[in-house]
NULO-47680 format. One record per residue: residue number from 1; residue in one letter; x, z negated, y negated of N, C-alpha, C in turn. Coordinates in Angstrom, 3 decimals, padded with zeros to 6 digits. Each point is the difference from the previous one (the first is absolute). Example, Ala and Ser with C-alpha at 12.3 -4.5 7.8 and 13.67 -1.06 7.14 Angstrom:
<balos>
+------+------+----------+----------+----------+----------+----------+----------+----------+----------+----------+
| resi | resn |      n.X |      n.Z |      n.Y |     ca.X |     ca.Z |     ca.Y |      c.X |      c.Z |      c.Y |
+------+------+----------+----------+----------+----------+----------+----------+----------+----------+----------+
|    1 |    A |  013.190 | -007.800 |  005.690 | -000.890 |  000.000 | -001.190 |  000.900 |  000.000 | -001.200 |
|    2 |    S | -000.350 |  000.720 | -001.050 |  000.820 | -000.060 | -001.190 | -000.770 | -000.730 | -001.090 |
+------+------+----------+----------+----------+----------+----------+----------+----------+----------+----------+
</balos>
This chain:
<balos>
+------+------+----------+----------+----------+----------+----------+----------+----------+----------+----------+
| resi | resn |      n.X |      n.Z |      n.Y |     ca.X |     ca.Z |     ca.Y |      c.X |      c.Z |      c.Y |
+------+------+----------+----------+----------+----------+----------+----------+----------+----------+----------+
|    1 |    M | -026.955 |  050.425 | -025.232 |  000.695 | -000.738 | -001.036 |  000.929 |  000.933 | -000.762 |
|    2 |    H |  000.252 | -000.363 | -001.199 |  000.925 |  000.776 | -000.802 |  001.434 | -000.382 |  000.339 |
|    3 |    M |  000.881 |  000.958 | -000.164 |  001.402 | -000.217 |  000.371 |  000.661 | -001.117 | -000.794 |
|    4 |    V | -000.332 | -000.111 | -001.260 |  000.682 | -000.983 | -000.851 | -000.474 | -001.425 |  000.261 |
|    5 |    N | -001.021 | -000.192 |  000.835 | -000.465 | -001.346 |  000.332 |  000.926 | -000.707 |  000.980 |
|    6 |    F |  000.868 |  000.725 |  000.661 |  000.898 | -000.589 |  000.984 |  001.213 | -000.621 | -000.675 |
|    7 |    D |  000.490 | -001.093 |  000.565 |  001.223 | -000.622 | -000.513 |  001.190 |  000.892 |  000.329 |
|    8 |    G |  000.941 |  000.031 | -000.878 |  001.200 |  000.785 |  000.249 | -000.203 |  001.487 | -000.191 |
|    9 |    F | -000.915 |  000.385 | -000.871 | -000.259 |  001.417 | -000.247 |  001.239 |  000.669 | -000.585 |
|   10 |    K |  000.386 |  001.108 |  000.575 |  001.181 |  000.740 | -000.448 | -000.403 |  001.410 | -000.421 |
|   11 |    L |  000.815 |  000.620 | -000.814 | -000.282 |  001.338 | -000.496 | -000.026 |  001.019 |  001.138 |
|   12 |    W |  000.845 | -000.161 |  001.009 |  000.037 |  000.963 |  001.101 | -001.310 |  000.001 |  000.776 |
|   13 |    M | -000.714 | -001.133 |  000.010 | -001.310 | -000.042 |  000.655 | -000.993 |  000.889 | -000.732 |
|   14 |    F |  000.062 | -000.012 | -001.313 | -000.877 |  000.839 | -000.811 |  000.317 |  001.483 |  000.205 |
|   15 |    I |  001.269 |  000.319 |  000.163 |  000.404 |  001.399 |  000.202 | -000.422 |  000.490 |  001.379 |
|   16 |    L |  000.068 | -000.845 |  001.022 | -000.365 |  000.397 |  001.354 | -001.509 | -000.037 |  000.271 |
|   17 |    A | -000.767 | -000.612 | -000.872 | -001.441 | -000.140 |  000.226 | -000.711 |  001.340 |  000.225 |
|   18 |    P |  000.268 |  001.046 | -000.793 | -000.697 |  001.267 |  000.269 |  000.319 |  000.586 |  001.372 |
|   19 |    I |  001.213 | -000.214 |  000.490 |  000.367 |  000.510 |  001.316 | -000.806 | -000.705 |  001.076 |
|   20 |    I | -000.299 | -001.263 | -000.203 | -000.779 | -000.769 |  000.963 | -001.477 |  000.373 | -000.063 |
|   21 |    V | -000.502 |  000.317 | -001.182 | -001.427 |  000.242 | -000.207 | -000.415 |  001.440 |  000.294 |
|   22 |    I |  000.889 |  000.966 | -000.168 | -000.357 |  001.415 |  000.154 | -000.584 |  000.316 |  001.380 |
|   23 |    P |  000.560 | -000.463 |  001.115 | -000.626 |  000.296 |  001.293 | -001.425 | -000.548 |  000.124 |
|   24 |    Q | -000.252 | -001.177 | -000.556 | -001.340 | -000.575 |  000.034 | -000.966 |  000.834 | -000.844 |
|   25 |    L |  000.465 |  000.486 | -001.132 | -000.823 |  000.836 | -000.864 | -000.357 |  001.311 |  000.681 |
|   26 |    I |  000.989 |  000.626 |  000.626 | -000.239 |  001.265 |  000.698 | -000.976 | -000.205 |  001.155 |
|   27 |    M |  000.171 | -001.074 |  000.770 | -000.907 | -000.283 |  001.110 | -001.412 | -000.253 | -000.505 |
|   28 |    G | -000.126 | -000.745 | -001.085 | -001.315 | -000.258 | -000.582 | -000.684 |  001.276 | -000.448 |
|   29 |    L |  000.741 |  000.889 | -000.639 | -000.572 |  001.271 | -000.435 | -000.403 |  000.868 |  001.190 |
|   30 |    L |  000.837 |  000.043 |  001.019 | -000.297 |  000.799 |  001.188 | -001.235 | -000.525 |  000.728 |
|   31 |    L | -000.060 | -001.304 |  000.215 | -001.143 | -000.574 |  000.702 | -001.277 |  000.114 | -000.829 |
|   32 |    S |  000.110 | -000.126 | -001.307 | -001.173 |  000.165 | -000.862 | -000.517 |  001.430 |  000.042 |
|   33 |    Y |  000.911 |  000.951 | -000.053 | -000.396 |  001.411 |  000.083 | -000.682 |  000.285 |  001.335 |
|   34 |    L |  000.592 | -000.483 |  001.074 | -000.569 |  000.202 |  001.324 | -001.372 | -000.652 |  000.118 |
|   35 |    R | -000.143 | -001.180 | -000.542 | -001.276 | -000.717 |  000.058 | -001.085 |  000.742 | -000.780 |
|   36 |    M |  000.331 |  000.496 | -001.180 | -001.001 |  000.672 | -000.820 | -000.397 |  001.358 |  000.567 |
|   37 |    N |  000.919 |  000.681 |  000.664 | -000.289 |  001.344 |  000.492 | -000.458 |  000.037 |  001.452 |
|   38 |    N |  000.425 | -000.962 |  000.822 | -000.313 |  000.061 |  001.431 | -000.780 | -001.196 |  000.511 |
|   39 |    G |  000.025 | -001.103 | -000.714 | -000.740 | -001.168 |  000.432 |  000.899 | -001.193 |  000.257 |
|   40 |    F | -000.647 | -001.153 |  000.008 |  000.703 | -001.273 |  000.124 |  000.763 | -000.120 |  001.312 |
|   41 |    I | -000.618 |  000.418 |  001.090 |  000.611 | -000.195 |  001.319 |  001.309 |  000.779 |  000.138 |
|   42 |    Y |  000.099 |  001.164 | -000.629 |  001.233 |  000.782 |  000.066 |  001.143 | -000.705 | -000.739 |
|   43 |    A | -000.319 | -000.585 | -001.146 |  001.021 | -000.736 | -000.751 |  000.459 | -001.230 |  000.784 |
|   44 |    V | -000.929 | -000.691 |  000.633 |  000.352 | -001.170 |  000.795 |  000.854 |  000.412 |  001.197 |
|   45 |    C | -000.381 |  001.079 |  000.665 |  000.775 |  000.467 |  001.160 |  001.416 |  000.408 | -000.402 |
|   46 |    L |  000.153 |  000.666 | -001.132 |  001.343 |  000.366 | -000.462 |  000.806 | -001.252 | -000.329 |
|   47 |    H | -000.622 | -000.972 | -000.614 |  000.687 | -001.255 | -000.321 |  000.454 | -000.708 |  001.272 |
|   48 |    I | -000.862 | -000.040 |  001.002 |  000.368 | -000.607 |  001.290 |  001.153 |  000.764 |  000.637 |
|   49 |    F | -000.051 |  001.327 | -000.033 |  001.041 |  000.828 |  000.593 |  001.345 | -000.233 | -000.678 |
|   50 |    I |  000.003 | -000.061 | -001.324 |  001.246 | -000.220 | -000.736 |  000.560 | -001.383 |  000.304 |
|   51 |    N | -000.865 | -001.008 |  000.068 |  000.470 | -001.341 |  000.350 |  000.521 | -000.046 |  001.429 |
|   52 |    L | -000.631 |  000.753 |  000.885 |  000.429 |  000.029 |  001.397 |  001.393 |  000.613 |  000.128 |
|   53 |    I |  000.278 |  001.020 | -000.785 |  001.325 |  000.630 |  000.018 |  001.076 | -001.022 | -000.379 |
|   54 |    S | -000.287 | -000.816 | -001.023 |  001.005 | -000.980 | -000.418 |  000.149 | -001.137 |  001.015 |
|   55 |    L | -001.022 | -000.251 |  000.803 |  000.073 | -001.057 |  001.000 |  000.465 |  000.495 |  001.368 |
|   56 |    L |  000.106 |  001.286 |  000.175 |  000.371 |  000.574 |  001.283 |  001.326 | -000.542 |  000.543 |
|   57 |    P |  001.050 | -000.122 | -000.821 |  001.246 | -000.567 |  000.553 | -000.170 | -001.416 |  000.536 |
|   58 |    I | -000.851 | -000.780 | -000.593 | -000.233 | -001.366 |  000.482 | -000.666 |  000.041 |  001.367 |
|   59 |    F | -000.958 |  000.907 |  000.175 | -000.698 |  000.116 |  001.288 |  000.885 |  000.540 |  001.109 |
|   60 |    L |  000.979 |  000.799 | -000.364 |  000.865 |  000.627 |  001.010 |  001.152 | -000.903 |  000.437 |
|   61 |    I |  000.252 | -001.033 | -000.731 |  001.115 | -000.905 |  000.350 | -000.446 | -000.994 |  001.054 |
+------+------+----------+----------+----------+----------+----------+----------+----------+----------+----------+
</balos>
């Protein structure tokens, strides 16, 4: 959805949007590069590994 579709849209949301999107863009470019050069399974494994890192604190508690 577009940002302006939400009720209560504020200017600061528009300013912070690139900060929120940049990590997703970088990850997409990295996984796409890996997929095109090494194969689908490598990109999937890296995606699983990165998600596992973010979930590790939940598993350790």
